[in-house]
N, CA and C atoms as a LAMMPS dump frame, in Angstrom:
ITEM: TIMESTEP
0
ITEM: NUMBER OF ATOMS
459
ITEM: BOX BOUNDS ff ff ff
-5.0000000000000000e+02 5.0000000000000000e+02
-5.0000000000000000e+02 5.0000000000000000e+02
-5.0000000000000000e+02 5.0000000000000000e+02
ITEM: ATOMS id mol type element x y z
1 1 1 N 180.513 116.387 78.94
2 1 2 C 181.592 116.122 79.856
3 1 3 C 182.271 114.791 79.543
4 2 1 N 181.454 113.821 79.137
5 2 2 C 181.969 112.493 78.834
6 2 3 C 182.903 112.512 77.617
7 3 1 N 182.603 113.307 76.595
8 3 2 C 183.45 113.388 75.399
9 3 3 C 184.794 114.021 75.721
10 4 1 N 184.858 114.933 76.741
11 4 2 C 186.136 115.516 77.16
12 4 3 C 187.027 114.443 77.778
13 5 1 N 186.449 113.55 78.553
14 5 2 C 187.222 112.457 79.161
15 5 3 C 187.769 111.521 78.084
16 6 1 N 186.972 111.252 77.07
17 6 2 C 187.427 110.383 75.978
18 6 3 C 188.576 111.042 75.21
19 7 1 N 188.432 112.33 74.92
20 7 2 C 189.504 113.052 74.198
21 7 3 C 190.767 113.095 75.054
22 8 1 N 190.62 113.354 76.356
23 8 2 C 191.772 113.376 77.253
24 8 3 C 192.454 112.013 77.303
25 9 1 N 191.678 110.933 77.363
26 9 2 C 192.234 109.576 77.399
27 9 3 C 192.968 109.258 76.089
28 10 1 N 192.391 109.681 74.959
29 10 2 C 193.051 109.431 73.672
30 10 3 C 194.35 110.227 73.561
31 11 1 N 194.353 111.474 74
32 11 2 C 195.572 112.281 73.954
33 11 3 C 196.646 111.706 74.877
34 12 1 N 196.237 111.223 76.04
35 12 2 C 197.186 110.606 76.964
36 12 3 C 197.777 109.325 76.367
37 13 1 N 196.929 108.503 75.744
38 13 2 C 197.412 107.272 75.097
39 13 3 C 198.349 107.608 73.949
40 14 1 N 198.011 108.616 73.153
41 14 2 C 198.87 109.034 72.047
42 14 3 C 200.213 109.529 72.556
43 15 1 N 200.21 110.275 73.65
44 15 2 C 201.441 110.773 74.253
45 15 3 C 202.314 109.62 74.742
46 16 1 N 201.707 108.631 75.402
47 16 2 C 202.472 107.48 75.884
48 16 3 C 203.074 106.677 74.73
49 17 1 N 202.313 106.482 73.654
50 17 2 C 202.83 105.737 72.501
51 17 3 C 203.948 106.489 71.797
52 18 1 N 203.884 107.806 71.783
53 18 2 C 204.923 108.571 71.081
54 18 3 C 206.25 108.534 71.824
55 19 1 N 206.24 108.315 73.14
56 19 2 C 207.475 108.25 73.911
57 19 3 C 207.961 106.825 74.164
58 20 1 N 207.226 105.853 73.731
59 20 2 C 207.639 104.47 73.946
60 20 3 C 208.748 104.119 72.959
61 21 1 N 209.681 103.259 73.348
62 21 2 C 210.775 102.895 72.441
63 21 3 C 210.275 102.082 71.251
64 22 1 N 210.922 102.299 70.126
65 22 2 C 210.545 101.618 68.893
66 22 3 C 211.71 100.732 68.47
67 23 1 N 211.442 99.476 68.229
68 23 2 C 212.463 98.521 67.823
69 23 3 C 212.188 97.937 66.445
70 24 1 N 211.603 98.679 65.57
71 24 2 C 211.287 98.186 64.23
72 24 3 C 212.563 98.013 63.42
73 25 1 N 212.722 96.871 62.828
74 25 2 C 213.846 96.543 61.958
75 25 3 C 215.196 96.624 62.67
76 26 1 N 215.22 96.503 63.957
77 26 2 C 216.485 96.563 64.692
78 26 3 C 216.869 95.158 65.117
79 27 1 N 217.868 94.604 64.466
80 27 2 C 218.369 93.305 64.87
81 27 3 C 219.796 93.495 65.373
82 28 1 N 219.991 93.258 66.639
83 28 2 C 221.297 93.445 67.235
84 28 3 C 222.042 92.121 67.259
85 29 1 N 223.345 92.221 67.097
86 29 2 C 224.192 91.039 67.178
87 29 3 C 224.573 90.866 68.641
88 30 1 N 224.086 89.802 69.233
89 30 2 C 224.352 89.569 70.645
90 30 3 C 225.602 88.726 70.872
91 31 1 N 225.908 87.855 69.943
92 31 2 C 227.015 86.925 70.122
93 31 3 C 227.813 86.851 68.813
94 32 1 N 228.603 87.907 68.484
95 32 2 C 229.304 87.918 67.198
96 32 3 C 230.403 86.86 67.132
97 33 1 N 230.627 86.356 65.95
98 33 2 C 231.69 85.377 65.734
99 33 3 C 233.031 86.028 66.053
100 34 1 N 233.831 85.429 66.922
101 34 2 C 235.097 86.054 67.319
102 34 3 C 236.157 85.952 66.224
103 35 1 N 236.916 87.031 66.093
104 35 2 C 238.049 87.063 65.179
105 35 3 C 239.069 88.027 65.743
106 36 1 N 240.321 87.711 65.549
107 36 2 C 241.409 88.573 65.986
108 36 3 C 242.383 88.698 64.824
109 37 1 N 242.574 89.912 64.358
110 37 2 C 243.536 90.14 63.277
111 37 3 C 244.816 90.653 63.909
112 38 1 N 245.88 89.87 63.753
113 38 2 C 247.147 90.219 64.391
114 38 3 C 248.032 91.09 63.504
115 39 1 N 247.795 91.087 62.199
116 39 2 C 248.614 91.892 61.3
117 39 3 C 247.871 92.118 59.99
118 40 1 N 248.011 93.324 59.433
119 40 2 C 247.46 93.599 58.117
120 40 3 C 246.302 94.569 58.112
121 41 1 N 245.388 94.451 59.055
122 41 2 C 244.241 95.351 59.166
123 41 3 C 244.062 95.708 60.637
124 42 1 N 243.573 96.931 60.892
125 42 2 C 243.405 97.398 62.263
126 42 3 C 241.932 97.701 62.509
127 43 1 N 241.355 97.094 63.557
128 43 2 C 239.94 97.277 63.872
129 43 3 C 239.621 98.688 64.359
130 44 1 N 240.418 99.221 65.245
131 44 2 C 240.073 100.466 65.922
132 44 3 C 240.511 101.722 65.198
133 45 1 N 241.029 101.587 64.008
134 45 2 C 241.553 102.741 63.29
135 45 3 C 240.428 103.499 62.602
136 46 1 N 240.338 104.794 62.879
137 46 2 C 239.365 105.643 62.198
138 46 3 C 240.005 106.166 60.921
139 47 1 N 239.238 106.208 59.872
140 47 2 C 239.769 106.704 58.606
141 47 3 C 240.44 105.609 57.812
142 48 1 N 241.396 106.024 57.001
143 48 2 C 242.018 105.103 56.066
144 48 3 C 243.439 104.75 56.49
145 49 1 N 243.818 103.549 56.138
146 49 2 C 245.193 103.099 56.265
147 49 3 C 245.825 103.305 54.892
148 50 1 N 247.049 103.808 54.824
149 50 2 C 247.684 104.078 53.534
150 50 3 C 248.858 103.128 53.3
151 51 1 N 249.073 102.796 52.034
152 51 2 C 250.173 101.916 51.658
153 51 3 C 250.603 102.209 50.225
154 52 1 N 251.794 101.749 49.879
155 52 2 C 252.273 101.821 48.502
156 52 3 C 252.277 100.437 47.858
157 53 1 N 252.018 99.398 48.649
158 53 2 C 252.1 98.018 48.184
159 53 3 C 250.871 97.626 47.357
160 54 1 N 251.081 96.691 46.431
161 54 2 C 249.987 96.224 45.578
162 54 3 C 249.162 95.121 46.233
163 55 1 N 249.595 94.652 47.408
164 55 2 C 248.82 93.646 48.133
165 55 3 C 249.06 93.826 49.63
166 56 1 N 248.191 93.2 50.404
167 56 2 C 248.281 93.296 51.858
168 56 3 C 248.114 91.905 52.432
169 57 1 N 249.094 91.47 53.227
170 57 2 C 248.995 90.181 53.923
171 57 3 C 248.247 90.389 55.237
172 58 1 N 247.24 89.56 55.464
173 58 2 C 246.437 89.641 56.676
174 58 3 C 246.584 88.323 57.419
175 59 1 N 246.955 88.413 58.691
176 59 2 C 247.096 87.246 59.552
177 59 3 C 246.148 87.404 60.729
178 60 1 N 245.636 86.281 61.227
179 60 2 C 244.763 86.368 62.387
180 60 3 C 244.362 85.029 62.937
181 61 1 N 243.467 85.107 63.921
182 61 2 C 242.958 83.918 64.586
183 61 3 C 241.44 84.002 64.667
184 62 1 N 240.804 82.853 64.586
185 62 2 C 239.349 82.762 64.711
186 62 3 C 239.022 81.366 65.23
187 63 1 N 237.766 81.133 65.486
188 63 2 C 237.317 79.814 65.934
189 63 3 C 237.635 78.809 64.821
190 64 1 N 238.208 77.653 65.168
191 64 2 C 238.518 76.664 64.134
192 64 3 C 237.297 76.354 63.261
193 65 1 N 237.551 76.23 61.991
194 65 2 C 236.567 75.908 60.947
195 65 3 C 235.552 77.03 60.703
196 66 1 N 235.869 78.238 61.126
197 66 2 C 235.027 79.397 60.793
198 66 3 C 235.138 79.681 59.304
199 67 1 N 234.111 80.28 58.758
200 67 2 C 234.108 80.705 57.362
201 67 3 C 234.368 82.214 57.331
202 68 1 N 235.369 82.639 56.563
203 68 2 C 235.688 84.055 56.419
204 68 3 C 235.518 84.43 54.956
205 69 1 N 234.761 85.472 54.716
206 69 2 C 234.56 85.994 53.362
207 69 3 C 235.108 87.412 53.311
208 70 1 N 235.869 87.693 52.265
209 70 2 C 236.439 89.024 52.081
210 70 3 C 235.987 89.549 50.727
211 71 1 N 235.5 90.782 50.716
212 71 2 C 235.12 91.45 49.479
213 71 3 C 235.815 92.807 49.458
214 72 1 N 236.471 93.109 48.339
215 72 2 C 237.13 94.399 48.179
216 72 3 C 236.423 95.138 47.058
217 73 1 N 236.014 96.361 47.36
218 73 2 C 235.323 97.195 46.38
219 73 3 C 236.079 98.505 46.192
220 74 1 N 235.859 99.105 45.061
221 74 2 C 236.382 100.432 44.764
222 74 3 C 235.283 101.237 44.115
223 75 1 N 235.518 102.523 43.968
224 75 2 C 234.513 103.37 43.324
225 75 3 C 234.902 103.602 41.874
226 76 1 N 233.895 103.515 40.992
227 76 2 C 234.145 103.774 39.577
228 76 3 C 234.068 105.276 39.308
229 77 1 N 234.135 105.675 38.061
230 77 2 C 234.129 107.075 37.68
231 77 3 C 232.887 107.831 38.12
232 78 1 N 231.765 107.13 38.27
233 78 2 C 230.517 107.773 38.692
234 78 3 C 230.358 107.792 40.205
235 79 1 N 231.306 107.196 40.933
236 79 2 C 231.215 107.15 42.394
237 79 3 C 230.445 105.961 42.92
238 80 1 N 230.093 105.019 42.034
239 80 2 C 229.369 103.817 42.455
240 80 3 C 230.368 102.751 42.889
241 81 1 N 229.99 101.971 43.915
242 81 2 C 230.852 100.891 44.398
243 81 3 C 230.855 99.751 43.39
244 82 1 N 232.06 99.244 43.118
245 82 2 C 232.22 98.146 42.17
246 82 3 C 233.119 97.089 42.798
247 83 1 N 232.639 95.839 42.834
248 83 2 C 233.417 94.758 43.425
249 83 3 C 234.623 94.448 42.56
250 84 1 N 235.802 94.403 43.202
251 84 2 C 237.039 94.129 42.478
252 84 3 C 237.645 92.773 42.842
253 85 1 N 237.32 92.267 44.044
254 85 2 C 237.919 91.013 44.498
255 85 3 C 237.012 90.392 45.555
256 86 1 N 236.946 89.07 45.541
257 86 2 C 236.176 88.343 46.541
258 86 3 C 236.851 87.004 46.811
259 87 1 N 236.885 86.616 48.076
260 87 2 C 237.509 85.346 48.445
261 87 3 C 236.82 84.787 49.683
262 88 1 N 236.651 83.477 49.703
263 88 2 C 236.126 82.766 50.859
264 88 3 C 237.192 81.79 51.318
265 89 1 N 237.339 81.679 52.642
266 89 2 C 238.286 80.694 53.158
267 89 3 C 237.756 80.109 54.446
268 90 1 N 238.235 78.913 54.75
269 90 2 C 237.869 78.245 55.988
270 90 3 C 239.084 78.238 56.901
271 91 1 N 238.884 78.654 58.143
272 91 2 C 239.963 78.672 59.124
273 91 3 C 240.323 77.229 59.459
274 92 1 N 241.613 76.969 59.606
275 92 2 C 242.089 75.622 59.895
276 92 3 C 241.788 75.17 61.312
277 93 1 N 242.202 73.954 61.636
278 93 2 C 241.903 73.348 62.931
279 93 3 C 242.641 74.034 64.088
280 94 1 N 243.716 74.757 63.788
281 94 2 C 244.438 75.483 64.834
282 94 3 C 243.853 76.867 65.093
283 95 1 N 242.926 77.297 64.251
284 95 2 C 242.294 78.597 64.431
285 95 3 C 243.104 79.751 63.872
286 96 1 N 244.079 79.458 63.025
287 96 2 C 244.946 80.491 62.446
288 96 3 C 244.647 80.613 60.965
289 97 1 N 244.635 81.845 60.453
290 97 2 C 244.416 82.049 59.027
291 97 3 C 245.341 83.15 58.506
292 98 1 N 245.544 83.124 57.206
293 98 2 C 246.28 84.191 56.52
294 98 3 C 245.735 84.294 55.106
295 99 1 N 245.79 85.506 54.569
296 99 2 C 245.331 85.726 53.203
297 99 3 C 246.057 86.929 52.628
298 100 1 N 246.213 86.924 51.328
299 100 2 C 246.818 88.042 50.623
300 100 3 C 245.71 88.77 49.871
301 101 1 N 245.556 90.066 50.149
302 101 2 C 244.508 90.853 49.525
303 101 3 C 245.119 91.777 48.475
304 102 1 N 244.684 91.675 47.226
305 102 2 C 245.2 92.586 46.195
306 102 3 C 244.587 93.974 46.374
307 103 1 N 245.403 95.001 46.174
308 103 2 C 244.936 96.379 46.346
309 103 3 C 245.095 97.147 45.039
310 104 1 N 244.046 97.842 44.655
311 104 2 C 244.082 98.706 43.481
312 104 3 C 244.5 100.11 43.92
313 105 1 N 244.972 100.924 42.976
314 105 2 C 245.293 102.313 43.295
315 105 3 C 244.025 103.031 43.746
316 106 1 N 244.145 103.885 44.741
317 106 2 C 242.992 104.588 45.296
318 106 3 C 242.508 103.902 46.555
319 107 1 N 241.298 104.212 46.955
320 107 2 C 240.737 103.663 48.191
321 107 3 C 240.102 102.302 47.93
322 108 1 N 240.523 101.325 48.729
323 108 2 C 239.976 99.97 48.677
324 108 3 C 239.082 99.785 49.901
325 109 1 N 237.806 99.504 49.662
326 109 2 C 236.842 99.291 50.734
327 109 3 C 236.743 97.79 50.975
328 110 1 N 237.165 97.356 52.15
329 110 2 C 237.251 95.933 52.467
330 110 3 C 236.149 95.569 53.455
331 111 1 N 235.377 94.523 53.098
332 111 2 C 234.355 93.991 53.986
333 111 3 C 234.744 92.573 54.352
334 112 1 N 234.881 92.311 55.643
335 112 2 C 235.279 91.005 56.144
336 112 3 C 234.108 90.433 56.932
337 113 1 N 233.621 89.264 56.527
338 113 2 C 232.477 88.617 57.172
339 113 3 C 232.937 87.304 57.791
340 114 1 N 232.555 87.08 59.058
341 114 2 C 232.946 85.87 59.775
342 114 3 C 231.691 85.105 60.185
343 115 1 N 231.658 83.811 59.85
344 115 2 C 230.554 82.911 60.222
345 115 3 C 231.127 81.69 60.909
346 116 1 N 230.491 81.257 61.987
347 116 2 C 230.84 79.974 62.602
348 116 3 C 229.673 79.501 63.452
349 117 1 N 229.684 78.223 63.763
350 117 2 C 228.591 77.629 64.529
351 117 3 C 228.514 78.245 65.915
352 118 1 N 227.304 78.352 66.427
353 118 2 C 227.003 78.858 67.762
354 118 3 C 227.295 80.35 67.944
355 119 1 N 227.569 81.068 66.849
356 119 2 C 227.811 82.505 66.912
357 119 3 C 227.024 83.196 65.805
358 120 1 N 226.745 84.485 66.005
359 120 2 C 226.093 85.29 64.979
360 120 3 C 227.129 85.753 63.955
361 121 1 N 226.679 85.981 62.74
362 121 2 C 227.555 86.499 61.695
363 121 3 C 228.06 87.886 62.094
364 122 1 N 229.352 88.128 61.903
365 122 2 C 229.948 89.425 62.218
366 122 3 C 230.542 90.012 60.935
367 123 1 N 230.293 91.295 60.716
368 123 2 C 230.793 91.977 59.524
369 123 3 C 231.64 93.167 59.962
370 124 1 N 232.826 93.286 59.374
371 124 2 C 233.752 94.368 59.694
372 124 3 C 234.136 95.092 58.41
373 125 1 N 234.324 96.409 58.517
374 125 2 C 234.684 97.219 57.354
375 125 3 C 236.018 97.924 57.591
376 126 1 N 236.833 97.949 56.552
377 126 2 C 238.136 98.592 56.6
378 126 3 C 238.323 99.404 55.318
379 127 1 N 239.197 100.401 55.381
380 127 2 C 239.568 101.173 54.199
381 127 3 C 241.084 101.223 54.121
382 128 1 N 241.619 100.854 52.959
383 128 2 C 243.056 100.936 52.717
384 128 3 C 243.251 101.731 51.438
385 129 1 N 244.012 102.8 51.534
386 129 2 C 244.262 103.642 50.371
387 129 3 C 245.653 103.324 49.828
388 130 1 N 245.679 102.87 48.575
389 130 2 C 246.952 102.576 47.92
390 130 3 C 247.374 103.795 47.107
391 131 1 N 248.564 104.276 47.419
392 131 2 C 249.101 105.448 46.728
393 131 3 C 250.119 104.994 45.689
394 132 1 N 250.331 105.793 44.628
395 132 2 C 251.282 105.41 43.584
396 132 3 C 252.728 105.45 44.092
397 133 1 N 253.581 104.609 43.492
398 133 2 C 254.991 104.563 43.869
399 133 3 C 255.698 105.889 43.603
400 134 1 N 255.173 106.669 42.69
401 134 2 C 255.752 107.981 42.387
402 134 3 C 255.799 108.853 43.651
403 135 1 N 254.76 108.791 44.461
404 135 2 C 254.712 109.557 45.707
405 135 3 C 255.792 109.065 46.668
406 136 1 N 255.994 107.753 46.719
407 136 2 C 257.023 107.18 47.596
408 136 3 C 258.407 107.659 47.168
409 137 1 N 258.661 107.67 45.862
410 137 2 C 259.951 108.131 45.361
411 137 3 C 260.172 109.611 45.667
412 138 1 N 259.111 110.411 45.561
413 138 2 C 259.227 111.834 45.881
414 138 3 C 259.53 112.033 47.359
415 139 1 N 258.903 111.237 48.212
416 139 2 C 259.166 111.343 49.649
417 139 3 C 260.595 110.936 49.987
418 140 1 N 261.114 109.931 49.287
419 140 2 C 262.496 109.492 49.523
420 140 3 C 263.496 110.572 49.147
421 141 1 N 263.204 111.322 48.098
422 141 2 C 264.164 112.319 47.609
423 141 3 C 264.115 113.623 48.411
424 142 1 N 263.123 113.784 49.245
425 142 2 C 263.021 115 50.06
426 142 3 C 264.022 114.946 51.19
427 143 1 N 264.612 116.098 51.489
428 143 2 C 265.553 116.201 52.593
429 143 3 C 264.981 117.195 53.594
430 144 1 N 264.851 116.768 54.822
431 144 2 C 264.357 117.648 55.871
432 144 3 C 265.445 117.802 56.919
433 145 1 N 265.93 119.02 57.06
434 145 2 C 266.961 119.299 58.051
435 145 3 C 266.363 120.156 59.163
436 146 1 N 266.657 119.816 60.41
437 146 2 C 266.114 120.622 61.498
438 146 3 C 266.658 122.044 61.423
439 147 1 N 265.801 123.021 61.615
440 147 2 C 266.215 124.416 61.619
441 147 3 C 266.422 125.024 60.266
442 148 1 N 266.082 124.302 59.194
443 148 2 C 266.323 124.851 57.847
444 148 3 C 265.189 125.736 57.372
445 149 1 N 264.098 125.806 58.111
446 149 2 C 262.968 126.644 57.713
447 149 3 C 263.182 128.054 58.254
448 150 1 N 263.058 129.043 57.379
449 150 2 C 263.233 130.437 57.8
450 150 3 C 261.99 130.906 58.517
451 151 1 N 262.189 131.734 59.519
452 151 2 C 261.054 132.327 60.231
453 151 3 C 260.454 133.423 59.378
454 152 1 N 259.187 133.324 59.122
455 152 2 C 258.483 134.311 58.315
456 152 3 C 257.719 135.224 59.268
457 153 1 N 257.967 136.535 59.135
458 153 2 C 257.279 137.506 60.002
459 153 3 C 256.331 138.34 59.241
């Protein structure tokens, strides 16, 4: 009878441990370094931003003297990420910054990292797809007139 109680106690302990929350390797950012991008990149946009331009001007605000690091990567022929551009800058005393990011043809994966005193490091990811000018010229030459499409039955 005593061994049944021990087995029951072990099964109950095992059940409680299996339903307990696990926080292994989970480090949450409680106080991210603040940044506001006013032009050039959009935080809430799902998917890719498209452009025909060879560079993108980014303007924004952050805590004065924050460190901002930007890395732009693209995929090579094998699908592996390859770093194409990297820049570090320090935000001025007014808390305003601007930078010009070069864009390669195809999808540019942009990682923006913000560091400043009394805040946790914050990392943001963006995607900008640069399309060839040939596509822009083709779009310009297209004519769309309302009602010009025939009804197909």
